[in-house]
N, C-alpha and C positions, 0 to 999 in steps of 0.2 A: 790780828789784834790779840793781845794778851788776854786770856780768859779772865784773870783777876780784875784787870782794868775794865773789861767789858761788864763784869758783874757789878762793879761799883757804879757804872754808868746807868744801869737799868734796875738795880736793887739797892734799897736803902732802909736803914732802921731810923724811924722818925719819932721824935717826941710828940706829945699831944699837940703842942703849939705848932710844930712843923707840919703835922698831919692836917691841922686846920688850914694852914697856908697852902698845902698841897690840894686840898678839896676846893679851896677858893680858886686856885689856878684852873682846876678841872672845870669848875662851873663857868669861869670866864672864857675858857677856850674849848668848850664842849664841841662846837661845830667843826673846828679844825681837827680835833682828835677823832671825832666820829668819822669825818670825811676821809681821814688817812688811816682808819682802822687801828688806832692806837688804843690798846686796852691796858688794864692794870689789875692786879690782885692785891688784897690786903689781908694780913694775918696779924692778930693781936698777940703780943709777946710781953706779958707783964703790963707795965705802964706804957710801953712803946708799941709802934706799929711797923711791921715789916711790909714794905710796899715794893712790888715788882712791876715794872713797866714791860709791856711786850717789846721785843727788840724791833726797832724801827729806825728809819733815817730822818724822822721828823722832829722828835723831841726826846730829851733825856733830862735827868735831874739837874744838870747844870743850867738848862734853860728854865726850869721851874724855879730854882732857888738862886737866881742871879741878882 
């Protein structure tokens, strides 16, 4: 898989509203994420949030923001 495509699949810069949607998804799907050992990191960058999901075969940003 192309590294750049892989990065966009697991790393995104989110606006404040997108970050709220991301957190809601995490809250709603906590058991599935915990059970599949999916983790994430968040770094604030100005008004935006850089969110990185652990590489996994269960979930990616396309699933979260469909």
